[in-house]
C-alpha positions as CSV (number, residue, x, y, z in Angstrom):
1,Y,-126.2,-205.0,91.3
2,H,-125.8,-204.3,87.6
3,I,-122.9,-206.7,86.4
4,T,-122.0,-206.4,82.7
5,K,-119.1,-208.8,82.7
6,Y,-117.6,-211.5,84.3
7,P,-115.8,-212.2,87.1
8,T,-117.2,-208.2,88.6
9,L,-115.0,-207.4,91.5
10,R,-116.8,-204.5,93.8
11,Y,-114.8,-202.6,96.4
12,Y,-115.8,-200.1,99.1
13,I,-114.2,-197.6,100.8
14,D,-115.7,-195.0,103.1
15,G,-119.6,-196.8,102.1
16,T,-118.7,-195.8,98.4
17,E,-118.9,-198.6,96.1
18,Y,-116.2,-198.8,93.5
19,D,-115.2,-201.3,90.7
20,Y,-112.2,-203.1,90.6
21,D,-111.0,-203.1,86.9
22,D,-107.5,-204.0,86.8
23,A,-105.6,-207.3,86.4
24,L,-107.2,-210.4,88.0
25,S,-104.1,-212.2,88.7
26,I,-103.3,-213.3,92.0
27,E,-100.5,-210.8,92.1
28,S,-102.1,-208.3,91.0
29,L,-104.8,-208.6,93.3
30,R,-102.7,-208.6,96.6
31,E,-100.9,-205.3,95.2
32,F,-104.4,-203.8,95.3
33,V,-105.5,-204.7,98.0
34,D,-102.0,-204.0,99.7
35,A,-102.1,-200.5,98.5
36,N,-105.8,-199.6,98.6
37,L,-107.2,-201.5,101.1
38,V,-105.5,-202.3,104.3
39,V,-104.9,-200.7,107.3
40,Q,-102.3,-198.5,106.9
41,C,-99.3,-198.3,109.7
42,N,-99.5,-195.3,111.5
43,P,-96.3,-195.1,113.8
44,L,-97.1,-191.6,115.3
45,F,-100.0,-193.1,116.9
46,D,-98.4,-196.1,117.8
47,L,-95.6,-194.5,119.7
48,G,-97.8,-192.1,121.3
49,L,-96.6,-189.5,119.5
50,I,-100.2,-188.2,118.2
51,R,-103.8,-188.6,120.1
52,R,-106.4,-191.3,118.8
53,D,-108.2,-188.4,117.5
54,E,-105.8,-187.0,114.9
55,R,-105.1,-190.3,113.5
56,K,-106.9,-190.7,110.3
57,T,-106.6,-194.5,109.9
58,S,-108.9,-197.5,111.8
59,L,-107.2,-200.2,114.2
60,K,-106.6,-203.6,114.3
61,S,-106.3,-205.3,117.3
62,Q,-103.6,-207.1,119.0
63,S,-103.4,-210.2,120.9
64,N,-102.6,-208.3,124.0
65,G,-105.6,-206.2,123.8
66,E,-104.0,-203.2,122.6
67,S,-105.0,-201.3,119.5
68,T,-102.1,-200.8,117.0
69,T,-101.3,-200.1,113.3
70,C,-98.1,-201.6,113.2
71,S,-95.9,-204.3,113.3
72,Q,-93.3,-204.5,115.6
73,R,-90.9,-204.4,112.8
74,A,-92.6,-201.4,111.2
75,L,-92.4,-199.5,114.6
76,N,-88.3,-200.0,114.4
77,F,-88.2,-198.8,111.1
78,A,-90.3,-195.5,112.6
79,K,-88.3,-195.4,115.3
80,K,-85.1,-195.3,113.4
81,W,-86.4,-192.7,110.8
82,I,-88.1,-189.8,113.0
83,E,-84.7,-189.2,114.4
84,K,-83.6,-188.6,111.0
85,T,-83.7,-184.8,109.0
86,L,-86.0,-184.7,106.3
87,N,-83.8,-184.6,103.6
88,E,-82.6,-188.1,105.0
89,R,-85.9,-188.9,105.2
90,E,-86.9,-187.6,101.5
91,K,-83.8,-189.5,100.3
92,E,-85.2,-192.8,101.4
93,S,-88.3,-192.2,100.3
94,E,-87.2,-191.5,96.7
95,R,-84.9,-194.8,96.8
96,L,-87.8,-196.9,97.7
97,E,-89.7,-195.4,95.1
98,G,-87.0,-196.5,92.6
99,L,-86.9,-199.9,93.4
100,L,-90.7,-200.3,93.6
101,A,-90.7,-199.0,89.8
102,K,-88.7,-201.8,88.9
103,S,-89.2,-204.3,91.0
104,D,-90.7,-206.5,88.6
105,S,-88.4,-209.5,89.7
106,T,-89.5,-208.8,94.0
107,T,-92.2,-210.8,95.7
108,A,-95.6,-208.9,96.9
109,E,-94.7,-209.3,100.0
110,L,-91.1,-207.2,99.6
111,R,-92.9,-204.5,97.5
112,S,-95.7,-204.0,100.1
113,W,-92.8,-203.7,102.8
114,M,-91.3,-201.0,100.3
115,R,-94.4,-199.4,100.1
116,E,-95.1,-199.7,103.9
117,R,-92.0,-198.3,104.2
118,R,-92.2,-195.1,101.8
119,D,-95.9,-194.3,103.7
120,M,-94.4,-194.1,107.2
121,L,-92.0,-191.9,106.0
122,K,-94.5,-189.3,104.5
123,V,-96.1,-189.6,107.7
124,I,-93.2,-189.0,109.7
125,G,-92.2,-186.4,107.4
126,D,-96.2,-184.4,107.7
127,H,-96.2,-184.8,110.9
128,Q,-93.6,-183.0,111.7
129,L,-93.7,-180.0,108.9
130,H,-97.5,-179.7,110.7
131,S,-95.9,-179.5,114.0
132,S,-93.2,-177.4,112.8
133,S,-96.1,-174.7,111.4
134,D,-98.0,-175.0,114.6
135,E,-95.1,-173.4,116.8
136,L,-94.6,-170.7,114.4
């Protein structure tokens, strides 16, 4: 390893090494990990709307032995928004983006939950757009 500064933080995604060059505060590290390294929730898989081989995120194990990518809280959110229109999901996604842009006073946990909801809306929308184009 070629270390040129202290502390040097490195991380790996799919076997590729990267240098971490952002701020070193606990808050910044947590946000970076939440946004880039944590297993992303895929409600479509957890709700049985897509097969395992269609899912592009890895699994984490629940205590009951089933594999899941989402918390119950996230699944409840997803169930609500799967039934909404594309326009409604886009509006909610824009609202969450706006909150994230000015979230200096919110906790890291709340920002993480906002990002997770935004990402789930994208997964749901992408799947429904893809499914619609397959039907044509």
